[in-house]
Backbone bond lengths (Angstrom), bond angles and torsions (degrees), N, CA, C in turn:
res aa  C-N    CA-C-N  psi(-1)  N-CA   C-N-CA  omega(-1)  CA-C   N-CA-C  phi
1 M - - - 1.458 - - 1.521 109.81 -
2 L 1.310 115.94 145.25 1.457 122.82 179.00 1.525 109.35 -112.66
3 I 1.339 116.93 126.22 1.459 122.28 171.77 1.519 107.11 -126.95
4 A 1.328 115.81 115.37 1.462 121.87 176.86 1.519 107.38 -110.23
5 G 1.321 116.90 122.61 1.460 120.57 -178.47 1.512 111.37 -129.75
6 F 1.325 115.90 152.48 1.466 120.59 176.97 1.527 109.11 -155.45
7 P 1.343 117.79 147.38 1.468 121.05 175.00 1.516 110.09 -82.19
8 A 1.328 116.71 136.52 1.462 120.33 -174.37 1.522 111.58 -127.10
9 G 1.319 114.62 145.16 1.443 121.97 166.45 1.518 115.93 73.35
10 A 1.335 113.69 -170.53 1.454 121.65 -173.72 1.519 112.99 -63.77
11 W 1.323 116.88 -25.95 1.467 120.77 -176.86 1.527 112.58 -101.57
12 G 1.312 118.87 1.67 1.447 121.52 179.29 1.512 113.23 59.15
13 T 1.326 116.33 40.31 1.460 120.80 -176.68 1.520 110.35 -77.92
14 N 1.317 116.25 131.84 1.459 120.79 -179.70 1.523 111.27 -74.61
15 C 1.323 115.65 124.39 1.465 123.30 172.39 1.526 107.17 -109.27
16 Y 1.328 116.39 137.11 1.462 120.86 -176.93 1.529 110.70 -123.91
17 L 1.323 115.81 142.54 1.456 122.63 169.33 1.524 107.03 -116.64
18 V 1.329 116.84 126.20 1.458 121.79 -172.94 1.525 108.71 -123.27
19 A 1.338 116.31 129.60 1.464 121.90 -177.85 1.521 109.65 -147.25
20 P 1.326 117.19 157.78 1.467 118.87 174.53 1.525 112.37 -61.85
21 A 1.331 116.99 -33.06 1.464 121.97 179.76 1.524 108.32 -171.20
22 A 1.305 117.48 169.82 1.461 121.40 174.49 1.526 109.49 -60.42
23 G 1.330 115.52 146.19 1.454 120.59 178.22 1.518 114.47 82.43
24 E 1.317 117.98 9.68 1.464 120.80 -177.23 1.523 111.03 -120.67
25 E 1.338 115.69 -175.76 1.457 120.78 176.24 1.524 109.83 -70.47
26 C 1.352 115.46 156.87 1.461 119.42 -178.77 1.520 111.22 -143.87
27 V 1.329 114.61 164.53 1.453 124.13 172.69 1.522 107.63 -115.09
28 I 1.322 116.96 138.21 1.462 122.73 179.01 1.521 108.15 -106.01
29 I 1.323 116.87 127.45 1.456 122.15 -179.13 1.522 109.67 -111.12
30 D 1.336 116.10 122.07 1.467 124.15 172.69 1.528 114.75 57.56
31 P 1.330 118.03 64.05 1.463 119.62 172.73 1.532 109.93 -77.97
32 G 1.303 116.60 95.30 1.464 121.81 -172.46 1.507 113.81 -93.43
33 H 1.325 114.77 -149.47 1.463 122.51 -175.23 1.525 110.93 -57.30
34 Q 1.322 116.11 123.14 1.469 123.93 177.14 1.532 112.87 58.18
35 A 1.337 116.42 32.45 1.469 120.01 -178.81 1.520 113.23 -91.45
36 A 1.335 118.79 -15.41 1.461 120.35 -171.59 1.524 112.61 -58.88
37 Q 1.320 117.52 -43.57 1.464 119.65 -178.97 1.527 110.74 -64.70
38 G 1.323 116.96 -43.00 1.461 120.19 178.45 1.515 112.16 -63.05
39 V 1.347 116.31 -37.20 1.463 120.04 176.55 1.526 110.04 -61.41
40 E 1.332 116.77 -47.92 1.463 119.93 -178.17 1.526 111.44 -63.39
41 E 1.311 117.28 -38.51 1.460 120.12 178.65 1.523 111.15 -64.61
42 A 1.337 116.97 -41.90 1.466 120.48 179.13 1.526 111.16 -67.51
43 L 1.331 116.74 -37.83 1.463 119.75 177.95 1.526 110.89 -62.09
44 R 1.325 116.02 -43.89 1.472 119.38 179.60 1.524 110.94 -67.54
45 K 1.311 116.74 -45.19 1.462 120.66 -177.08 1.523 111.75 -58.78
46 H 1.340 116.26 -42.56 1.467 120.40 -174.94 1.529 112.90 -102.79
47 R 1.348 117.05 4.38 1.466 122.98 177.00 1.539 111.14 56.22
48 L 1.323 115.16 51.75 1.467 121.62 -174.74 1.515 111.58 -103.37
49 K 1.331 115.51 152.77 1.457 122.33 175.66 1.529 108.60 -120.89
50 P 1.336 118.38 113.63 1.462 120.14 -179.12 1.532 112.16 -68.60
51 V 1.323 115.84 143.21 1.472 120.81 173.60 1.527 111.36 -118.98
52 A 1.352 118.25 -16.53 1.465 120.48 -179.10 1.520 109.82 -167.15
53 V 1.327 114.11 155.09 1.460 122.91 167.23 1.521 107.01 -110.70
54 V 1.326 117.79 131.19 1.460 120.95 175.52 1.521 108.30 -121.19
55 L 1.330 116.04 143.22 1.459 121.84 -169.81 1.520 110.73 -123.59
56 T 1.340 115.97 130.39 1.457 119.37 178.65 1.523 112.14 -75.23
57 H 1.332 116.75 -27.39 1.470 120.91 174.46 1.520 108.54 -170.06
58 G 1.336 116.36 179.89 1.451 119.27 -168.40 1.507 117.50 -99.82
59 H 1.317 120.01 4.39 1.463 119.89 179.72 1.526 111.07 -60.02
60 I 1.331 114.93 146.10 1.457 121.40 -172.42 1.524 112.40 -58.65
61 D 1.339 118.05 -29.80 1.459 118.74 -179.57 1.518 112.44 -72.45
62 H 1.343 117.16 -7.82 1.470 121.63 177.15 1.526 112.93 -110.89
63 V 1.340 117.48 -15.55 1.472 119.01 -173.61 1.525 114.16 -124.90
64 A 1.324 118.87 1.18 1.464 120.83 -171.47 1.522 113.70 -60.05
65 S 1.332 117.99 -27.24 1.468 120.26 -178.55 1.525 112.92 -103.36
66 V 1.317 117.51 12.57 1.465 119.98 -178.58 1.524 111.39 -61.80
67 V 1.319 117.69 -46.93 1.464 120.56 -176.59 1.526 111.51 -61.14
68 P 1.334 120.16 -52.17 1.475 118.42 179.45 1.524 113.68 -65.52
69 V 1.331 118.55 -36.87 1.470 120.03 -178.73 1.522 110.42 -69.46
70 C 1.334 116.91 -47.31 1.472 119.38 178.74 1.522 110.98 -64.12
71 G 1.348 116.53 -40.06 1.456 119.79 -179.14 1.511 113.24 -65.93
72 A 1.324 116.64 -38.54 1.471 120.58 -178.26 1.515 112.06 -67.52
73 H 1.347 117.01 -27.15 1.467 119.75 -173.95 1.529 112.95 -120.21
74 D 1.342 116.72 3.95 1.461 122.44 177.22 1.527 111.14 52.52
75 V 1.338 115.74 54.56 1.460 121.35 -179.79 1.527 109.28 -124.60
76 P 1.329 118.13 156.40 1.462 121.18 179.00 1.526 111.68 -81.06
77 A 1.329 115.12 161.90 1.463 122.40 171.40 1.522 108.26 -114.43
78 W 1.317 116.52 135.03 1.457 123.37 178.23 1.524 109.22 -106.51
79 I 1.356 116.68 130.83 1.457 121.48 -179.95 1.526 108.45 -151.47
80 H 1.327 116.56 152.48 1.467 119.49 176.64 1.525 109.35 -69.96
81 P 1.334 118.80 141.37 1.474 120.36 -175.59 1.527 114.24 -59.51
82 E 1.330 118.33 -29.17 1.462 119.23 -178.42 1.525 112.73 -73.50
83 D 1.319 118.31 -14.22 1.463 121.23 176.57 1.521 112.77 -109.96
84 R 1.308 117.51 1.07 1.459 119.79 -174.55 1.532 112.11 -61.14
85 Y 1.332 117.36 -36.77 1.467 120.30 -177.52 1.525 112.31 -61.32
86 M 1.329 117.22 -23.83 1.457 120.02 -175.60 1.524 112.77 -66.70
87 M 1.327 117.63 -25.31 1.460 118.96 179.32 1.522 111.22 -64.76
88 S 1.332 117.20 -33.95 1.453 121.16 -178.54 1.517 113.18 -96.37
89 D 1.343 117.47 -21.74 1.465 121.11 -176.85 1.523 109.97 -134.80
90 P 1.339 117.70 66.79 1.466 120.01 -174.64 1.512 113.77 -64.60
91 E 1.330 118.43 -30.16 1.454 119.12 -178.36 1.523 111.79 -68.54
92 K 1.335 117.02 -33.60 1.461 119.54 176.30 1.518 110.54 -61.99
93 A 1.322 116.53 -37.95 1.460 121.19 -179.93 1.519 112.10 -67.29
94 L 1.338 117.17 -23.44 1.459 121.35 -177.86 1.519 112.21 -105.36
95 G 1.322 118.06 9.35 1.446 120.48 -178.37 1.515 112.48 67.36
96 R 1.342 116.35 21.16 1.466 123.38 -179.97 1.527 112.30 54.82
97 S 1.338 116.73 32.70 1.458 120.21 -176.53 1.523 113.19 -84.64
98 I 1.337 117.97 -19.20 1.465 120.16 -177.33 1.535 110.79 -86.05
99 G 1.322 118.41 -40.23 1.450 120.26 175.06 1.510 114.62 101.84
100 M 1.318 115.51 160.60 1.443 122.01 -173.38 1.530 115.27 -64.47
101 P 1.339 120.41 -37.46 1.464 117.34 -176.98 1.523 113.56 -56.46
102 L 1.327 117.53 -44.91 1.454 119.84 179.10 1.516 110.90 -68.89
103 M 1.327 116.79 -46.36 1.457 119.97 -178.87 1.526 110.86 -62.36
104 G 1.340 116.62 -32.29 1.452 119.26 -178.70 1.515 113.53 -65.85
105 E 1.347 118.27 -16.98 1.453 121.42 179.08 1.521 112.65 -86.95
106 L 1.327 117.56 -5.76 1.455 120.95 -172.72 1.521 111.13 -109.10
107 T 1.327 115.50 147.13 1.457 121.45 174.48 1.517 108.57 -88.81
108 V 1.342 116.86 115.40 1.455 120.25 -179.27 1.521 109.38 -116.39
109 G 1.312 114.95 163.90 1.452 121.05 -179.25 1.515 110.45 129.01
110 E 1.325 115.45 176.38 1.460 120.66 179.84 1.523 110.94 -95.31
111 P 1.325 117.50 145.83 1.467 119.48 169.05 1.525 109.64 -69.37
112 D 1.308 116.57 172.94 1.462 120.37 -175.94 1.521 113.05 -63.98
113 D 1.331 117.32 -31.51 1.462 121.45 -175.35 1.522 109.41 -125.14
114 V 1.332 116.25 110.53 1.462 121.90 178.47 1.519 108.97 -117.56
115 K 1.324 116.13 128.39 1.457 122.15 177.12 1.522 108.41 -116.97
116 E 1.328 116.60 145.79 1.460 120.79 -173.44 1.522 111.78 -102.12
117 L 1.327 114.93 136.81 1.453 122.79 -179.83 1.523 110.35 -88.29
118 T 1.326 116.55 148.50 1.460 121.77 176.57 1.524 109.22 -130.16
119 D 1.305 115.32 152.18 1.463 120.93 179.35 1.520 110.25 -61.43
120 G 1.316 116.33 132.81 1.455 121.27 178.82 1.512 114.86 84.47
121 A 1.335 117.37 -2.35 1.470 119.50 -179.81 1.528 110.59 -67.13
122 R 1.326 115.01 152.08 1.462 121.37 173.76 1.525 107.49 -119.78
123 L 1.317 114.95 114.34 1.456 120.74 -179.84 1.522 109.19 -94.41
124 E 1.310 116.34 128.17 1.462 121.27 173.73 1.520 107.32 -109.78
125 L 1.325 115.08 103.37 1.458 122.72 -174.21 1.521 109.38 -134.90
126 A 1.309 117.16 135.63 1.472 123.19 176.76 1.525 111.45 55.41
127 G 1.325 117.31 32.68 1.449 120.29 -179.71 1.519 114.10 74.58
128 L 1.319 116.81 13.76 1.455 123.23 -179.48 1.521 110.09 -120.20
129 E 1.319 116.44 159.82 1.462 121.23 177.95 1.520 109.85 -119.38
130 F 1.333 115.54 130.67 1.453 122.33 178.27 1.520 108.57 -123.03
131 S 1.334 117.35 124.13 1.455 121.69 174.27 1.521 108.71 -92.52
132 V 1.323 116.41 129.37 1.460 122.35 -175.58 1.527 109.43 -99.21
133 A 1.321 116.82 131.86 1.464 121.46 172.99 1.523 108.70 -125.84
134 H 1.321 116.14 123.77 1.465 120.68 174.23 1.523 107.72 -69.84
135 A 1.331 116.90 125.81 1.469 121.75 -173.81 1.519 110.38 -136.79
136 P 1.342 118.08 67.44 1.465 120.30 -177.68 1.522 112.23 -66.35
137 G 1.320 114.30 163.56 1.454 121.50 179.97 1.515 110.67 140.92
138 H 1.335 116.55 -53.29 1.468 120.23 172.07 1.524 108.65 -74.38
139 T 1.321 116.86 -45.59 1.467 124.16 168.00 1.522 107.13 -138.50
140 K 1.324 116.27 166.66 1.462 120.14 179.30 1.524 112.13 -65.20
141 G 1.333 116.69 -31.52 1.454 120.03 -175.71 1.515 114.61 -107.47
142 S 1.313 117.94 21.19 1.463 120.04 177.90 1.525 111.04 -63.17
143 V 1.325 115.83 140.27 1.462 121.51 175.60 1.523 108.95 -135.31
144 T 1.326 114.91 163.96 1.461 121.61 170.70 1.516 108.27 -121.70
145 F 1.334 115.04 160.02 1.460 121.63 177.40 1.532 108.08 -125.41
146 Q 1.318 116.11 127.45 1.454 120.34 177.72 1.514 110.07 -119.38
147 M 1.324 115.59 135.66 1.456 122.25 175.16 1.519 108.45 -106.41
148 P 1.317 118.82 135.26 1.464 120.56 -176.42 1.517 112.00 -68.44
149 E 1.325 114.77 152.59 1.463 119.39 175.80 1.522 109.87 -71.83
150 N 1.315 115.57 159.98 1.457 121.33 173.01 1.518 107.84 -140.24
151 P 1.319 118.86 176.26 1.468 118.96 -176.51 1.524 115.03 -58.54
152 E 1.331 116.98 -19.99 1.460 119.35 -175.38 1.527 113.24 -98.61
153 I 1.334 118.13 -29.29 1.463 120.41 -175.60 1.527 110.21 -139.10
154 P 1.342 117.29 152.45 1.465 119.92 174.73 1.521 110.82 -73.78
155 S 1.308 115.81 171.67 1.458 120.67 175.46 1.525 110.06 -62.09
156 V 1.327 116.37 144.77 1.461 122.55 177.80 1.517 108.46 -114.95
157 F 1.321 116.24 133.55 1.460 123.77 -173.76 1.525 108.59 -123.87
158 F 1.328 116.62 112.26 1.461 122.02 175.89 1.527 107.12 -90.24
159 S 1.330 115.82 105.32 1.469 120.42 -168.50 1.515 113.96 -92.94
160 G 1.343 118.21 -4.92 1.461 118.39 -176.78 1.519 110.36 57.92
161 D 1.340 116.69 -134.60 1.461 120.87 178.51 1.520 111.70 -104.18
162 L 1.342 116.84 24.38 1.465 120.40 172.83 1.523 110.55 -78.09
163 L 1.322 116.70 -52.05 1.473 121.90 -173.91 1.522 109.63 -132.39
164 F 1.342 115.51 131.30 1.458 122.79 175.11 1.525 109.43 -119.51
165 A 1.302 116.10 169.71 1.463 120.40 170.82 1.525 108.45 -64.92
166 G 1.307 116.64 107.93 1.452 122.14 177.91 1.501 116.47 83.40
167 S 1.329 118.45 2.27 1.453 118.93 -175.49 1.527 110.18 -156.94
168 I 1.334 115.46 -173.89 1.463 122.85 175.65 1.524 108.76 -138.33
169 G 1.330 116.82 175.68 1.450 121.16 -179.58 1.522 112.88 -73.88
170 R 1.313 115.70 151.82 1.461 121.14 177.07 1.522 110.08 -69.88
171 T 1.319 115.85 156.10 1.469 120.47 -177.50 1.522 112.70 -128.83
172 D 1.340 117.01 16.06 1.461 120.20 -174.30 1.529 113.43 -98.22
173 L 1.337 118.19 6.57 1.461 121.29 175.12 1.530 109.65 -96.12
174 P 1.339 118.55 163.85 1.463 120.03 -180.00 1.524 112.02 -52.60
175 G 1.332 116.02 132.44 1.462 121.03 -178.21 1.509 114.04 89.52
176 G 1.331 117.78 -8.89 1.449 121.02 178.72 1.516 111.70 -80.69
177 S 1.316 116.54 152.46 1.460 121.82 179.78 1.519 109.25 -154.01
178 H 1.314 116.31 120.69 1.457 120.26 178.44 1.530 111.32 -62.42
179 A 1.322 116.22 -43.94 1.465 119.63 179.75 1.525 111.22 -62.25
180 E 1.334 116.85 -40.54 1.463 119.78 -178.79 1.526 111.76 -69.09
181 I 1.333 117.83 -37.68 1.462 117.75 -178.63 1.527 110.48 -70.08
182 L 1.323 117.48 -34.08 1.461 119.57 175.63 1.530 110.47 -65.21
183 D 1.328 116.79 -40.95 1.465 119.97 177.01 1.522 110.81 -63.28
184 S 1.333 116.84 -40.53 1.464 120.28 179.38 1.525 111.19 -65.30
185 L 1.325 117.13 -41.13 1.458 120.07 177.03 1.521 111.07 -59.73
186 A 1.333 116.02 -43.96 1.466 119.96 -179.14 1.524 111.77 -68.23
187 R 1.316 116.08 -41.26 1.471 120.82 -173.29 1.524 112.18 -80.99
188 V 1.328 117.78 -37.82 1.462 121.50 -172.22 1.528 112.11 -98.23
189 C 1.340 117.33 -42.54 1.463 120.06 -172.36 1.523 113.95 -89.66
190 L 1.316 117.65 -45.23 1.456 119.62 -173.75 1.530 114.17 -59.30
191 P 1.340 120.25 -34.91 1.463 118.66 179.81 1.530 115.05 -72.26
192 L 1.321 118.49 -10.35 1.463 120.76 -176.18 1.529 111.19 -73.21
193 D 1.334 115.45 150.40 1.461 120.66 177.55 1.526 110.97 -64.83
194 D 1.332 115.81 149.22 1.461 119.98 179.51 1.520 112.49 -59.11
195 S 1.328 117.11 -29.11 1.469 120.35 -177.61 1.521 113.40 -76.25
196 T 1.324 118.19 -9.05 1.464 121.81 -177.28 1.527 110.61 -60.58
197 V 1.317 116.05 126.24 1.468 121.80 178.24 1.527 108.71 -81.80
198 V 1.325 116.48 128.67 1.460 122.53 -179.48 1.520 109.23 -103.57
199 L 1.336 116.17 118.94 1.463 122.87 173.63 1.521 106.65 -112.92
200 S 1.310 115.82 108.83 1.466 120.71 -170.34 1.518 111.89 -101.26
201 G 1.324 114.64 177.44 1.451 120.67 -177.54 1.520 114.11 -73.78
202 H 1.315 117.15 -19.99 1.463 122.15 179.58 1.520 108.36 -146.98
203 G 1.319 116.57 143.57 1.454 120.43 173.76 1.516 114.07 85.66
204 P 1.347 116.09 -173.92 1.460 121.37 -172.80 1.518 112.68 -77.86
205 Q 1.324 115.10 165.61 1.447 119.85 175.15 1.528 110.36 -74.28
206 T 1.320 115.42 158.34 1.451 121.33 179.03 1.523 107.26 -149.39
207 T 1.314 116.67 -167.41 1.462 121.08 174.19 1.519 108.99 -131.62
208 I 1.309 115.87 160.16 1.463 119.57 176.84 1.529 110.05 -62.05
209 G 1.333 117.57 -39.05 1.457 120.11 178.86 1.518 112.15 -60.68
210 Q 1.339 116.40 -42.89 1.460 120.50 178.12 1.523 110.71 -62.93
211 E 1.316 116.80 -43.84 1.469 119.85 -178.75 1.528 111.48 -71.22
212 R 1.317 117.15 -35.48 1.463 119.93 177.84 1.539 110.38 -61.59
213 A 1.337 115.07 -33.36 1.459 119.67 -177.27 1.521 113.49 -85.55
214 T 1.344 117.98 -29.84 1.466 119.92 -168.66 1.523 115.42 -124.50
215 N 1.317 118.76 -23.38 1.466 120.73 -176.13 1.525 109.08 -73.59
216 P 1.339 118.82 119.10 1.465 119.36 -174.94 1.521 113.72 -61.78
217 Y 1.322 117.08 -32.88 1.467 119.57 179.82 1.521 111.35 -72.01
218 L 1.323 116.48 -45.95 1.456 118.91 -178.88 1.530 110.71 -67.43
219 R 1.319 117.16 -36.28 1.460 120.23 177.58 1.527 110.79 -63.60
220 E 1.311 116.53 -42.44 1.457 118.87 -177.27 1.517 111.99 -74.53
221 V 1.336 116.77 -32.55 1.462 118.90 173.80 1.529 109.88 -64.09
222 A 1.323 115.84 -43.07 1.459 119.87 179.38 1.523 111.43 -62.19
223 A 1.350 115.99 -31.40 1.457 120.54 179.46 1.528 112.46 -87.05
224 G 1.353 115.59 -1.08 1.455 119.41 179.98 1.505 114.26 79.80
225 L 1.351 117.01 23.15 1.461 120.36 -176.86 1.526 110.69 -107.26
226 G 1.330 116.74 -75.85 1.465 120.83 176.99 1.500 114.49 75.29
227 S 1.348 118.17 35.84 1.465 120.69 -176.49 1.522 113.43 -113.53
228 S 1.334 118.38 13.78 1.448 120.83 -174.44 1.519 111.72 -62.13
229 D 1.347 115.57 140.73 1.463 120.15 173.95 1.527 110.86 -107.51
230 A 1.334 117.54 21.34 1.453 121.66 176.87 1.528 109.74 -62.95
231 P 1.343 117.85 153.87 1.469 120.42 -177.55 1.522 111.91 -60.61
232 R 1.341 115.16 146.61 1.456 121.37 175.09 1.506 110.24 -114.60
233 R 1.334 115.51 161.79 1.462 120.18 -172.28 1.518 110.42 -125.40
234 G 1.341 113.83 -176.41 1.458 120.55 -178.84 1.510 110.49 92.76
235 M 1.314 114.33 167.61 1.460 119.80 -177.03 1.518 110.73 -71.91
C-alpha cells in the first residue's frame, strides 16, 4: 500500500493520498488550505488517479482545496452531513473569529458531487476499504477512517482532529464538545489494537499503543477520568 502525506497551508494540515500501489487509483484525504499543488505533485510523482476525496470534518483547514481538487479530476467528496454546511460557510463554523480578509483569499463552496458519510459505513474506493466511525467532539460531524490490517502492514487509522500524537482536538469552536470528544476517544480509539498506526490531521504519525501509554487524554479516558488540562491542537 502507498500512503503519501504532506502538511499544507497556514495550519499545517496533513493531506494524505492512499493507493494500493504507485500507478493505481487513489483516495485523497483532507485536501485543506493550499493543498491543491501538493496533491498534483504527489499524483504525478506516484502516477496516481484519484477516484474520491474523503473528509474527516468540515473545518476550512481540511476542506479549502476540495473544490479545485474535485473539479480538476471530476471526483466526488465524502463528508458527514452535520459538517457539510462548513464547505459553503466556513466562517460560521469558526464563530467568525478569523475574519473576512483571510476567508476572502480562499475558494469555498461545494464540489459538484457531494456524498454523505454515515457511522459504521464501509467505503470501497480505489481497491481499498475504509471503515467510517462518527467521532463528534471537535465538530459535530467529525469522522475517522480505519483501514484493516493485512499480513504485510498493521491497521491504519486516519484520526482527523480527534487524536494527535500527545494530544486531542480542541473543542472550543462552534459544534465542539468536551464531553463528546471524550466519548469518541473511548468509543472509537480505545478498542483499537496497540499496533494501529495513527495518521492524524496535524503533526507526526503515532500508534494507538504509544498514545495509550503517553497521551494524557487517552490515559484518563481509559481510567474513566477525562479531566486533563494538557494543551489541545487543531484549528
